[in-house]
PAMARRO-498217 format. One record per atom (N, C-alpha, C): residue number from 0; chain; atom name; x negated, y negated, z. Coordinates in steps of 0.1 Angstrom, whole numbers, plus 2048, in hexadecimal, padded with zeros to 3 digits. Each point is the difference from the previous one (the first is absolute). Example, Ala and Ser with C-alpha at 12.3 -4.5 7.8 and 13.67 -1.06 7.14 Angstrom:
// residues 2
seq_mol_atom_x_y_z
0_A_N_77C_839_84E .
0_A_CA_809_7F4_800 .
0_A_C_7F7_7F4_800 .
1_A_N_804_7F5_7F9 .
1_A_CA_7F7_7F5_800 .
1_A_C_808_7F5_808 .
END
This chain:
// residues 211
seq_mol_atom_x_y_z
0_A_N_7F7_80C_800 .
0_A_CA_809_7F4_800 .
0_A_C_7F7_7F3_7FF .
1_A_N_803_7F7_7F8 .
1_A_CA_7F8_7F4_7FF .
1_A_C_803_7F7_80D .
2_A_N_7F5_7FA_804 .
2_A_CA_801_7F8_80C .
2_A_C_807_7F3_7FC .
3_A_N_807_7FA_80A .
3_A_CA_807_7F3_7FE .
3_A_C_7F6_7F5_7FD .
4_A_N_803_7F7_7F8 .
4_A_CA_7F7_7F4_7FE .
4_A_C_800_7F7_80C .
5_A_N_7F5_7FE_806 .
5_A_CA_7FF_7F9_80C .
5_A_C_7F8_7F3_7FE .
6_A_N_800_7FC_7F3 .
6_A_CA_7F9_7F3_7FD .
6_A_C_807_7F5_808 .
7_A_N_7F9_7F7_806 .
7_A_CA_806_7F5_808 .
7_A_C_807_7F7_7F6 .
8_A_N_80B_7F9_806 .
8_A_CA_807_7F6_7F8 .
8_A_C_7F9_7F3_7FF .
9_A_N_7FF_7FA_7F4 .
9_A_CA_7FB_7F3_7FF .
9_A_C_80B_7F7_803 .
10_A_N_802_7FB_80C .
10_A_CA_80B_7F8_804 .
10_A_C_801_7F3_7FA .
11_A_N_7F5_7FB_7F9 .
11_A_CA_800_7F3_7FA .
11_A_C_800_801_7F1 .
12_A_N_802_80B_7FA .
12_A_CA_7FF_802_7F2 .
12_A_C_809_7F7_7F9 .
13_A_N_80D_800_804 .
13_A_CA_80B_7F9_7F9 .
13_A_C_7FE_7F1_802 .
14_A_N_7FD_7FC_80C .
14_A_CA_7FD_7F2_803 .
14_A_C_7F4_7FA_7F8 .
15_A_N_7F5_808_801 .
15_A_CA_7F4_7FC_7F9 .
15_A_C_802_7FF_7F1 .
16_A_N_807_809_7FA .
16_A_CA_803_800_7F2 .
16_A_C_808_7F4_7FC .
17_A_N_80A_7FD_809 .
17_A_CA_809_7F4_7FD .
17_A_C_7F7_7F3_800 .
18_A_N_7F8_7FE_80A .
18_A_CA_7F8_7F4_802 .
18_A_C_7F6_7FF_7F4 .
19_A_N_7FB_80C_7FB .
19_A_CA_7F7_800_7F5 .
19_A_C_807_7FD_7F3 .
20_A_N_80D_802_800 .
20_A_CA_808_7FC_7F4 .
20_A_C_803_7F1_800 .
21_A_N_7FD_7F9_80B .
21_A_CA_803_7F2_801 .
21_A_C_80A_7FB_808 .
22_A_N_808_80A_808 .
22_A_CA_80A_7FB_808 .
22_A_C_7F9_7FA_80D .
23_A_N_807_7F7_806 .
23_A_CA_7FA_7F8_80B .
23_A_C_806_804_80D .
24_A_N_80B_805_801 .
24_A_CA_807_803_80C .
24_A_C_809_80C_7FF .
25_A_N_7FC_80B_805 .
25_A_CA_806_80E_7FE .
25_A_C_807_804_80D .
26_A_N_80C_804_7FE .
26_A_CA_809_804_80B .
26_A_C_804_80E_7FF .
27_A_N_800_807_80B .
27_A_CA_806_80E_800 .
27_A_C_80E_800_807 .
28_A_N_809_808_7FA .
28_A_CA_80E_800_805 .
28_A_C_804_80F_802 .
29_A_N_807_803_80B .
29_A_CA_806_80D_802 .
29_A_C_80C_7FE_808 .
30_A_N_808_80B_801 .
30_A_CA_80D_800_808 .
30_A_C_800_80C_809 .
31_A_N_80A_7FF_80A .
31_A_CA_802_80B_809 .
31_A_C_810_801_802 .
32_A_N_805_80C_800 .
32_A_CA_80E_802_803 .
32_A_C_80A_801_7F4 .
33_A_N_7FB_805_7F5 .
33_A_CA_809_803_7F5 .
33_A_C_80A_80B_802 .
34_A_N_7FB_80A_807 .
34_A_CA_808_80C_802 .
34_A_C_80A_801_80B .
35_A_N_7FF_7F9_80B .
35_A_CA_809_802_80C .
35_A_C_80E_7FD_7FD .
36_A_N_809_805_809 .
36_A_CA_80E_7FE_7FE .
36_A_C_805_7F4_808 .
37_A_N_7F7_7F9_807 .
37_A_CA_803_7F5_808 .
37_A_C_7F4_7F6_800 .
38_A_N_804_7F3_802 .
38_A_CA_7F6_7F6_802 .
38_A_C_7FB_7F9_7F2 .
39_A_N_7F9_7F6_801 .
39_A_CA_7FB_7F8_7F4 .
39_A_C_7F4_808_7F9 .
40_A_N_7FD_7FC_7F4 .
40_A_CA_7F4_803_7FA .
40_A_C_7F7_7F4_802 .
41_A_N_7F3_802_803 .
41_A_CA_7F6_7F7_804 .
41_A_C_7F5_800_7F5 .
42_A_N_7FC_7F4_7FC .
42_A_CA_7F4_7FF_7F7 .
42_A_C_7F6_7F6_806 .
43_A_N_7F3_802_7FD .
43_A_CA_7F6_7F7_804 .
43_A_C_7F6_7FE_7F4 .
44_A_N_7FB_7F3_801 .
44_A_CA_7F6_7FC_7F6 .
44_A_C_7F4_7FB_808 .
45_A_N_7F4_804_7FB .
45_A_CA_7F3_7FD_807 .
45_A_C_7F6_7FB_7F6 .
46_A_N_7FA_7F5_803 .
46_A_CA_7F4_7FB_7F8 .
46_A_C_7F4_802_80B .
47_A_N_7F7_808_7FC .
47_A_CA_7F4_801_808 .
47_A_C_7F5_7F8_7FA .
48_A_N_7F6_7FB_809 .
48_A_CA_7F4_7FA_7FA .
48_A_C_7F9_80A_7F6 .
49_A_N_7FA_7FA_7F6 .
49_A_CA_7F9_808_7F6 .
49_A_C_7F6_80A_807 .
50_A_N_7FF_80C_7FB .
50_A_CA_7F7_80A_804 .
50_A_C_802_804_80F .
51_A_N_80D_7FF_804 .
51_A_CA_802_804_80E .
51_A_C_808_80E_801 .
52_A_N_7FB_808_808 .
52_A_CA_806_80C_803 .
52_A_C_802_800_810 .
53_A_N_80C_802_805 .
53_A_CA_803_800_80E .
53_A_C_7FE_80F_804 .
54_A_N_7F7_802_809 .
54_A_CA_7FC_80E_803 .
54_A_C_80D_808_806 .
55_A_N_802_80B_7FB .
55_A_CA_80B_809_805 .
55_A_C_80D_7FF_7F9 .
56_A_N_801_7F5_7F7 .
56_A_CA_80C_7FF_7F8 .
56_A_C_802_80C_7F6 .
57_A_N_80C_803_7FD .
57_A_CA_804_80B_7F7 .
57_A_C_80E_800_7FE .
58_A_N_806_808_7F8 .
58_A_CA_80E_801_7FE .
58_A_C_806_802_80E .
59_A_N_80A_7F7_803 .
59_A_CA_805_800_80E .
59_A_C_806_80D_804 .
60_A_N_804_808_7F7 .
60_A_CA_806_80E_803 .
60_A_C_7F6_809_805 .
61_A_N_7F3_7FD_7FC .
61_A_CA_7F5_809_805 .
61_A_C_7FA_7FC_80D .
62_A_N_805_7F6_806 .
62_A_CA_7FA_7FB_80D .
62_A_C_80A_803_80B .
63_A_N_7FB_801_80C .
63_A_CA_808_802_80B .
63_A_C_807_7F3_804 .
64_A_N_80A_800_807 .
64_A_CA_807_7F4_805 .
64_A_C_7F7_7F7_807 .
65_A_N_7F8_806_809 .
65_A_CA_7F6_7F8_808 .
65_A_C_7F6_7F9_7F7 .
66_A_N_7FB_807_7F6 .
66_A_CA_7F6_7FA_7F7 .
66_A_C_806_7F5_7F8 .
67_A_N_80D_802_7FB .
67_A_CA_807_7F5_7F9 .
67_A_C_801_7F4_808 .
68_A_N_805_802_80C .
68_A_CA_801_7F5_809 .
68_A_C_7F4_7F8_803 .
69_A_N_7F5_807_801 .
69_A_CA_7F3_7FA_803 .
69_A_C_7FB_7F8_7F4 .
70_A_N_803_805_7F4 .
70_A_CA_7FC_7F8_7F4 .
70_A_C_809_7F5_7FC .
71_A_N_80C_800_805 .
71_A_CA_80A_7F6_7FC .
71_A_C_7FA_7F2_803 .
72_A_N_7FC_7FD_80C .
72_A_CA_7FB_7F3_804 .
72_A_C_7F2_7FD_7F9 .
73_A_N_7F8_80A_7FE .
73_A_CA_7F3_7FE_7FA .
73_A_C_803_7FC_7F1 .
74_A_N_809_806_7FA .
74_A_CA_802_7FC_7F1 .
74_A_C_806_7F2_7FF .
75_A_N_809_7FC_80A .
75_A_CA_806_7F3_800 .
75_A_C_7F5_7F5_803 .
76_A_N_7F7_804_808 .
76_A_CA_7F5_7F6_804 .
76_A_C_7F6_7FF_7F4 .
77_A_N_7FD_80A_7F9 .
77_A_CA_7F5_800_7F6 .
77_A_C_806_7FC_7F2 .
78_A_N_80C_801_7FE .
78_A_CA_806_7FD_7F3 .
78_A_C_7FF_7F1_7FD .
79_A_N_7FE_7FD_7F3 .
79_A_CA_800_7F2_7FC .
79_A_C_80E_7FB_801 .
80_A_N_80A_808_7FD .
80_A_CA_80E_7FE_801 .
80_A_C_808_80C_7FF .
81_A_N_80B_801_807 .
81_A_CA_809_80B_7FF .
81_A_C_80E_7FC_802 .
82_A_N_80A_808_7FA .
82_A_CA_80E_7FE_801 .
82_A_C_807_80D_804 .
83_A_N_80A_800_808 .
83_A_CA_808_80C_804 .
83_A_C_80E_7FC_7FF .
84_A_N_808_808_7F8 .
84_A_CA_80F_7FD_7FE .
84_A_C_808_80C_7FF .
85_A_N_80D_7FE_803 .
85_A_CA_80A_80A_800 .
85_A_C_80A_7FE_7F5 .
86_A_N_806_80B_7FC .
86_A_CA_80D_7FF_7F9 .
86_A_C_80A_809_808 .
87_A_N_80B_7FB_803 .
87_A_CA_809_805_80B .
87_A_C_808_80C_7FB .
88_A_N_806_808_809 .
88_A_CA_809_80B_7FB .
88_A_C_80B_7FB_7F7 .
89_A_N_806_7F4_803 .
89_A_CA_80A_7FB_7F8 .
89_A_C_7FB_7FD_7F2 .
90_A_N_7F4_7FC_7FE .
90_A_CA_7FA_7FC_7F3 .
90_A_C_7FD_80E_7F9 .
91_A_N_7FC_80A_808 .
91_A_CA_7FD_80D_7FA .
91_A_C_80D_806_7FA .
92_A_N_80B_7FF_808 .
92_A_CA_80D_805_7FA .
92_A_C_805_7F8_7F5 .
93_A_N_7FD_7F3_800 .
93_A_CA_805_7F7_7F4 .
93_A_C_7F9_802_7F4 .
94_A_N_7F2_801_801 .
94_A_CA_7F8_7FF_7F3 .
94_A_C_7F8_80D_7FD .
95_A_N_801_80A_809 .
95_A_CA_7FA_80D_800 .
95_A_C_7F1_7FF_806 .
96_A_N_7FB_80A_804 .
96_A_CA_7F3_801_807 .
96_A_C_7F5_7FB_7F8 .
97_A_N_7FF_803_7F4 .
97_A_CA_7F4_7FB_7F7 .
97_A_C_800_7F1_7FF .
98_A_N_80C_7FB_7FD .
98_A_CA_801_7F1_7FF .
98_A_C_7FE_7F9_80D .
99_A_N_804_806_80B .
99_A_CA_7FE_7FA_80D .
99_A_C_7F1_801_804 .
100_A_N_7FA_80B_7FB .
100_A_CA_7F1_800_803 .
100_A_C_7F9_7F6_7F8 .
101_A_N_804_7FD_7F4 .
101_A_CA_7FA_7F6_7F8 .
101_A_C_802_7F2_807 .
102_A_N_80C_7FE_805 .
102_A_CA_804_7F4_806 .
102_A_C_7F7_7FD_80D .
103_A_N_7FE_80B_808 .
103_A_CA_7F7_7FF_80B .
103_A_C_7F2_7FD_7FC .
104_A_N_7FB_806_7F6 .
104_A_CA_7F3_7FD_7FB .
104_A_C_7FE_7F1_7FB .
105_A_N_80A_7FC_7F9 .
105_A_CA_7FF_7F2_7FB .
105_A_C_800_7F6_80D .
106_A_N_809_803_80A .
106_A_CA_800_7F8_80B .
106_A_C_7F2_800_807 .
107_A_N_7FA_80C_801 .
107_A_CA_7F3_800_807 .
107_A_C_7F6_7F8_7F8 .
108_A_N_800_801_7F3 .
108_A_CA_7F6_7F9_7F8 .
108_A_C_803_7F1_801 .
109_A_N_80C_7FC_801 .
109_A_CA_804_7F2_801 .
109_A_C_7FB_7FA_80E .
110_A_N_7FE_808_809 .
110_A_CA_7FB_7FB_80D .
110_A_C_7F2_7FD_801 .
111_A_N_7F8_804_7F6 .
111_A_CA_7F2_7FE_800 .
111_A_C_7FC_7F2_7FF .
112_A_N_7F8_7FB_808 .
112_A_CA_7FC_7F2_800 .
112_A_C_7F6_7FD_7F5 .
113_A_N_7FA_80A_7FA .
113_A_CA_7F8_7FF_7F4 .
113_A_C_805_807_7F5 .
114_A_N_806_7FA_7F6 .
114_A_CA_807_807_7F5 .
114_A_C_7F5_809_7F8 .
115_A_N_803_80D_7FF .
115_A_CA_7F8_808_7F9 .
115_A_C_802_7FF_7F0 .
116_A_N_7F5_804_7F9 .
116_A_CA_802_800_7F1 .
116_A_C_800_80E_7FB .
117_A_N_7FF_80A_809 .
117_A_CA_802_80E_7FD .
117_A_C_806_807_80C .
118_A_N_80B_807_7FE .
118_A_CA_806_808_80B .
118_A_C_7FE_80F_7FB .
119_A_N_7FB_808_80A .
119_A_CA_7FE_80E_7FD .
119_A_C_80B_807_808 .
120_A_N_808_809_7FA .
120_A_CA_80C_806_806 .
120_A_C_7FD_80E_802 .
121_A_N_803_806_80C .
121_A_CA_7FF_80E_802 .
121_A_C_80C_806_7F9 .
122_A_N_7FE_80A_7F7 .
122_A_CA_80B_806_7F9 .
122_A_C_7FE_7FF_7F1 .
123_A_N_80B_802_7F9 .
123_A_CA_800_800_7F1 .
123_A_C_80A_7F6_7FA .
124_A_N_805_7F7_808 .
124_A_CA_809_7F6_7FA .
124_A_C_7FD_7F2_806 .
125_A_N_800_7F6_7F8 .
125_A_CA_7FD_7F3_803 .
125_A_C_80D_7F7_803 .
126_A_N_801_7FA_80C .
126_A_CA_80C_7F8_803 .
126_A_C_800_7F4_7F6 .
127_A_N_80C_7FD_7FB .
127_A_CA_801_7F4_7F7 .
127_A_C_7FF_7F4_809 .
128_A_N_7FD_7F5_7F9 .
128_A_CA_800_7F3_806 .
128_A_C_7F6_7FC_80A .
129_A_N_7F4_807_7FF .
129_A_CA_7F5_7FD_809 .
129_A_C_7F9_7F3_7FE .
130_A_N_801_7FB_7F4 .
130_A_CA_7FB_7F3_7FC .
130_A_C_7F1_801_7FD .
131_A_N_7FA_80C_7FF .
131_A_CA_7F2_801_7FC .
131_A_C_7FD_80D_7FA .
132_A_N_7F4_803_7FC .
132_A_CA_7FD_80D_7FB .
132_A_C_802_80A_80A .
133_A_N_803_80D_7FC .
133_A_CA_801_80B_809 .
133_A_C_7FD_80D_7F9 .
134_A_N_7FC_809_808 .
134_A_CA_7FC_80E_7FB .
134_A_C_804_80A_80B .
135_A_N_803_80C_7FB .
135_A_CA_803_80B_809 .
135_A_C_7F5_809_802 .
136_A_N_7FF_805_80C .
136_A_CA_7F6_80A_803 .
136_A_C_807_80B_808 .
137_A_N_801_80B_7F9 .
137_A_CA_806_80C_806 .
137_A_C_7F8_805_80B .
138_A_N_806_802_80C .
138_A_CA_7F9_805_80C .
138_A_C_7F6_7F5_804 .
139_A_N_803_7F4_7FE .
139_A_CA_7F7_7F4_802 .
139_A_C_7FD_7FF_80F .
140_A_N_809_804_808 .
140_A_CA_7FD_7FF_80E .
140_A_C_7F5_809_805 .
141_A_N_7FD_809_7F8 .
141_A_CA_7F4_809_803 .
141_A_C_7F4_7FD_7F7 .
142_A_N_800_7F5_7F9 .
142_A_CA_7F6_7FD_7F6 .
142_A_C_7FA_7F2_801 .
143_A_N_809_7F6_805 .
143_A_CA_7FC_7F3_800 .
143_A_C_801_7FA_80E .
144_A_N_7F6_7F9_804 .
144_A_CA_7FF_7FB_80D .
144_A_C_80B_7F6_804 .
145_A_N_804_7F7_7F6 .
145_A_CA_80A_7F6_803 .
145_A_C_80E_807_800 .
146_A_N_802_80A_7F8 .
146_A_CA_80D_807_800 .
146_A_C_801_808_80D .
147_A_N_7F6_806_804 .
147_A_CA_800_808_80C .
147_A_C_804_7F7_80C .
148_A_N_7FA_7F4_801 .
148_A_CA_803_7F7_80B .
148_A_C_80F_7FC_7FF .
149_A_N_805_7FD_7F4 .
149_A_CA_80E_7FD_7FF .
149_A_C_809_80B_804 .
150_A_N_7FC_80C_7FD .
150_A_CA_807_80C_804 .
150_A_C_801_801_810 .
151_A_N_7F5_7FD_806 .
151_A_CA_800_800_80F .
151_A_C_809_7F5_806 .
152_A_N_7FF_7F4_7FA .
152_A_CA_808_7F5_805 .
152_A_C_80F_803_7FF .
153_A_N_804_806_7F4 .
153_A_CA_80D_802_7FE .
153_A_C_806_80B_809 .
154_A_N_7F8_80B_801 .
154_A_CA_804_80B_809 .
154_A_C_801_7FD_80E .
155_A_N_7F6_7F9_806 .
155_A_CA_801_7FC_80D .
155_A_C_80C_7F6_803 .
156_A_N_802_7F6_7F7 .
156_A_CA_80A_7F7_802 .
156_A_C_80E_806_800 .
157_A_N_802_80A_7F7 .
157_A_CA_80D_806_7FF .
157_A_C_802_80A_80C .
158_A_N_7F6_807_804 .
158_A_CA_801_809_80C .
158_A_C_803_7F8_80C .
159_A_N_7FA_7F5_802 .
159_A_CA_803_7F7_80B .
159_A_C_80E_7FB_800 .
160_A_N_805_7FD_7F5 .
160_A_CA_80E_7FB_7FE .
160_A_C_809_80C_805 .
161_A_N_7FE_80C_7FA .
161_A_CA_809_80B_804 .
161_A_C_7FF_804_80E .
162_A_N_7F4_7FF_806 .
162_A_CA_7FF_802_80E .
162_A_C_808_7F5_809 .
163_A_N_800_7F4_7FB .
163_A_CA_807_7F6_807 .
163_A_C_80F_801_7FE .
164_A_N_805_803_7F4 .
164_A_CA_80E_801_7FD .
164_A_C_806_80D_807 .
165_A_N_7F7_809_804 .
165_A_CA_805_80D_807 .
165_A_C_806_7FC_80D .
166_A_N_7FC_7F5_806 .
166_A_CA_805_7FC_80D .
166_A_C_80F_7FC_7FE .
167_A_N_803_7FB_7F4 .
167_A_CA_80E_7FB_7FE .
167_A_C_80A_80C_7FC .
168_A_N_7F9_80A_7FB .
168_A_CA_808_80C_7FB .
168_A_C_7F9_80D_805 .
169_A_N_800_801_80D .
169_A_CA_7F8_80B_806 .
169_A_C_805_80F_7FC .
170_A_N_80C_801_7FC .
170_A_CA_806_80D_7FD .
170_A_C_7F9_806_7F3 .
171_A_N_7F9_7F8_7F8 .
171_A_CA_7FA_806_7F4 .
171_A_C_7F1_803_802 .
172_A_N_7FA_7FC_80B .
172_A_CA_7F2_802_802 .
172_A_C_7F7_7FB_7F5 .
173_A_N_803_7F5_7FA .
173_A_CA_7F8_7FA_7F5 .
173_A_C_7F1_7FF_804 .
174_A_N_7FC_7FE_80D .
174_A_CA_7F3_7FF_803 .
174_A_C_7F8_80C_7FD .
175_A_N_806_80B_800 .
175_A_CA_7FA_80D_7FD .
175_A_C_7FD_803_7F1 .
176_A_N_80B_7FE_7F8 .
176_A_CA_800_805_7F2 .
176_A_C_800_7F4_7F7 .
177_A_N_801_7F4_805 .
177_A_CA_7FF_7F3_7F8 .
177_A_C_80A_800_7F5 .
178_A_N_80B_806_801 .
178_A_CA_80B_7FF_7F7 .
178_A_C_800_80C_7F5 .
179_A_N_7F5_808_800 .
179_A_CA_800_80B_7F6 .
179_A_C_80A_80A_803 .
180_A_N_803_808_7F6 .
180_A_CA_80B_80A_801 .
180_A_C_7FD_80D_806 .
181_A_N_7FC_7FF_80D .
181_A_CA_7FD_80C_807 .
181_A_C_80D_807_804 .
182_A_N_7FE_80C_805 .
182_A_CA_80C_808_804 .
182_A_C_806_7F9_80C .
183_A_N_7F8_7FA_80A .
183_A_CA_805_7F9_80B .
183_A_C_809_7F4_7FC .
184_A_N_7FA_7F9_7F6 .
184_A_CA_807_7F4_7FB .
184_A_C_80D_802_7FA .
185_A_N_800_80B_7F7 .
185_A_CA_80D_803_7F9 .
185_A_C_80A_805_80A .
186_A_N_7FB_808_80A .
186_A_CA_80A_804_80A .
186_A_C_806_7F3_808 .
187_A_N_7F8_7F7_802 .
187_A_CA_804_7F4_807 .
187_A_C_80B_7F9_7F7 .
188_A_N_7FD_7FF_7F3 .
188_A_CA_80A_7FA_7F7 .
188_A_C_80D_807_800 .
189_A_N_800_80D_800 .
189_A_CA_80C_808_801 .
189_A_C_808_7FE_80C .
190_A_N_7F9_7FD_80B .
190_A_CA_806_7FE_80D .
190_A_C_805_7F2_802 .
191_A_N_7F8_7F6_7FC .
191_A_CA_803_7F2_803 .
191_A_C_804_7F8_7F4 .
192_A_N_7FE_805_7F3 .
192_A_CA_803_7F9_7F5 .
192_A_C_7F4_7F6_7FD .
193_A_N_803_7F7_7F7 .
193_A_CA_7F5_7F7_7FC .
193_A_C_800_7F3_809 .
194_A_N_7F5_7FA_800 .
194_A_CA_7FE_7F3_808 .
194_A_C_7FC_7F6_7F5 .
195_A_N_800_7F4_804 .
195_A_CA_7FE_7F4_7F6 .
195_A_C_7F3_802_7F7 .
196_A_N_7F6_806_806 .
196_A_CA_7F3_801_7F9 .
196_A_C_7FF_80D_7F7 .
197_A_N_809_808_7FF .
197_A_CA_801_80B_7F7 .
197_A_C_801_7FC_7F2 .
198_A_N_7FA_807_7F7 .
198_A_CA_801_7FD_7F1 .
198_A_C_80C_809_7FB .
199_A_N_80B_7F9_7FE .
199_A_CA_80B_809_7FD .
199_A_C_7FF_807_7F3 .
200_A_N_7F9_7FA_7F6 .
200_A_CA_7FE_806_7F3 .
200_A_C_7F7_80C_801 .
201_A_N_7F8_802_80B .
201_A_CA_7F8_80C_802 .
201_A_C_808_80B_807 .
202_A_N_80C_7FD_805 .
202_A_CA_807_80A_808 .
202_A_C_80C_806_7F9 .
203_A_N_802_7FC_7F3 .
203_A_CA_80C_804_7FA .
203_A_C_801_810_7FE .
204_A_N_7F4_807_7FE .
204_A_CA_800_80E_7FD .
204_A_C_7FE_808_80C .
205_A_N_7FF_7FA_80C .
205_A_CA_7FF_808_80D .
205_A_C_80E_802_805 .
206_A_N_803_80D_802 .
206_A_CA_80D_804_805 .
206_A_C_801_7FE_80F .
207_A_N_80D_7FE_804 .
207_A_CA_803_800_80E .
207_A_C_7FE_7F2_807 .
208_A_N_7FD_7F5_7F9 .
208_A_CA_7FD_7F4_807 .
208_A_C_80D_7F8_800 .
209_A_N_805_7FC_80C .
209_A_CA_80D_7F8_800 .
209_A_C_7FE_7F3_7F7 .
210_A_N_80A_7FD_7F9 .
210_A_CA_800_7F5_7F8 .
210_A_C_809_7F4_805 .
END
C-alpha cells in the first residue's frame, strides 16, 4: 500500500501568488453553519499581513474547541483587518442557504476597514456583488493561511452564539450540538416543536415535528 503524501502545506502559496500577480490586498473568506437545522450561518473575512502564518491555524473542523478559542483572539489581534457577519434563520428560509451564505460573506467583506482587491473564497462558488476580484479555492481552509483564519473566526463566533442562545431555549441543548441534526436534537424537535431560531425550510422532510 502506498504511503500517504505527508508533504507539508505551503500555507502562503495562494496569497503569495496573488501578490506576485499584482494584487495589493488579499482577503480570505470562509463560513460556518451551512448544515445545521437551527441558528444563523456565519461568515468571516480576514486580511493578514503579507507573509504571515499564525502558528496552529488550520481548517477549523480539524482543531479542538480549546485550540480554536485560543487562536480566535490571536487572529483578531494580528490581522490587518477582519469582518464577521451572520445571515439569520429567517433569511436562510427566505432566500435559501446558498444565497444566505453569500449574503453573510458579503457582509463580512463589507466590514473590512481596508477594502481588498482580491477575495479568496473557500469552496467552489463565488458570491455575487463582492465589488472586487474573487477566486475560489476548494478546501481552501486547509490550504490558505487567511482562509483558515477566517474559518476559525466564523466557527468560534457561531459556536459562541449557539451556546448563548441555548440559555433561552434550554430544551434543545444547542450548546452541545450547535443546531446540527443530531438524534438528540431531532427528538427535542419532536417533543417541543420548533423555536424561533429553527430553519423551517430545513425541517420540512423530518417527520413527527409539531407544526
